[in-house]
C-alpha positions, 0 to 999 in steps of 0.5 A: 447764566440767563438774563432774567435770572441775573436781573432777578437776583441782582434786583434782590441784591439791590434792594437788600443793600439799600436797606443795609445803608439807608437809615445811616444815610440820614443817621445825622438828623434821626436824632431831631426828628426822634428825639434820641442821641446819635448813639441811640440812632445808631440802634437802629442799624444794630437792630437789623444786624442782630436779626441778620446775624442770627439768622444766617444760618437758618436762611441758608439751610432754608435756601438749601431746602426750598430754593432759593428763589422762593426764599427770595421773594418771602425776603422781599415781602418781610422787607416791604412790610417791615419799611410800610410800617415804619412809615407810621410814626417816628417812634423809636421803639417802633423803628428799633422793632421794625429794623430788626424784622427787616433783618429777617428779610435782608438775611433770607434775601442776602443768602438766597440772592448769593445761591440764586445766583450760584444756582443758575449757573453763575461762575464766580464772576456773576457773584461778584456782580451780584455782590457789586448790586447788593453791597454797592446799593447802600452806598447809592443810598447814603448819597441818596436818601439825603436828597430824598429827606428834603422832599418827605423827611423823616421817611426818606428810608422806609418809602425808598426800601418799600419801592425797592422792595416791591420792583425787585419782587417783580423782577425776581418774579419773572426770573427762572424758578428754583430747579425741582431736581436740585431740591428734590435732592436736597430735601433728601440729604440729611442737612449737616448739624449748625455746630458741624458748620461752626466747627469748620475752621475752614469756613471760619477763616472765610469769615475773618477775611469777609469781616475784615472787609464787607463788615468794616465797610458796612460800619464805616459807611453808616458812620461816615456821614456824621463823621465828615459833617461834624469833624470835618464840617462838610455839608450834608451833600457833600458827606454824603457823596463821599461816603458812598463811595465806602460801599457803591465803590465795590460795584466794581471790584466785587465782580473783579474779584471774581474775575480773578478768581477765575481767570488767575486763581494763583494771585487770589492770596496776594490779591487778598493781602494787598486788599487787606493793606488797602482797606486799612490805609484807606480806612486810616485816610478817611478817619482824618477827616481831611480835606474833602479830596483826601477823604473821597481817596480814602472812601474810594480806596476802602470801598474798592478794597473792601469788595475783593474778597466778596466773590472769592470769599463765598464761592470758596464757602460754596465749594468746601461745604458742597452739602450746604452752600447756601448754609456754608455762605450763612456762616461766612456772612454771619462772622462779618454781620457780628462785627457790625453789630458789635462795632456799629454802637462802639464807633457811636460812642466814639462820637462822644470822644474827642475828635468827633468820630476821628478815635473810633475810626482811626482804630477800626483802621487796623481791623483789615491787617488781621486777616492777612493771617487767612488770605490762603484760605480763600484759593480758587480751585482752577478745575471747579471754577472751570467747570462751573463757567 
């Protein structure tokens, strides 16, 4: 895989992930800026994930037909428009609508970035590297957006999102174009029906694994700063720094998961099982909102463990449905985003209960244990992986 292709895919992923975490980074001050409750502020993230979730399969089908680079550039244009218009005024209705628009961009871009890496010859290790940038950038947003807020106020998530969309578009445009032969072949092939994809139990099993890793990490990442400031009494800067680990630690573990799939495929089920257990334990530690060192360990464990399944789940999805690899990835990713859509507002409501959010975090910690029954679904096939490497 060429360096321009790697840079283009990772830049696209970084811009996507930043938009996922940027608003949650300042959720605790949004209620003042916009004059809404904290639970209502959670709708800013929910709005993005509703459209992001609904468009996963259509995004994958578009990528399969038109090419990943083209769709990636469209996605960045949508994100630039959504962030630019959100700068106009701190109006809740306006921002909710524009966050839904941003969700269209993240849906198109996330699937496109993953398929761009795959189509340009990237192995599962390269897929994991893409995942590290795509999901880890949300963690950096948790740490950096609160600092930017001191300079530009409530516009911090949107100025930064706009700038990154522009930078990513330049980088992706400099990368290799979509392969015309592959696109002609895909265009002439009858695309599988959406119902067929949704009924594929292999994809659904992979979706459960990814749901309880990435999905949970995103939900916890969006509420970890309010949890630590309210229940733990942390400063906003300290809470943001610790909370950043929930997503940023995956920068290391997502490529690691891909490397394990390539070099030690027989160990994949055991590694996934341990990652589920570690994710549950880390979420429970984080939910205690105890001393900063303990919370940092919890956030680091959640971030690291939740990143392991990324390349394994996406790589397996593309292999089991070679007739529609990007759409298959969309199905798996849709499962995770359904969890985000459902759990994000519920966790926000948990802040109205005794414990300032602790109850919600501790309950969510049980979710990774559900995936233990499905860890065999992401086994890597050595022959195919070696061929792609």
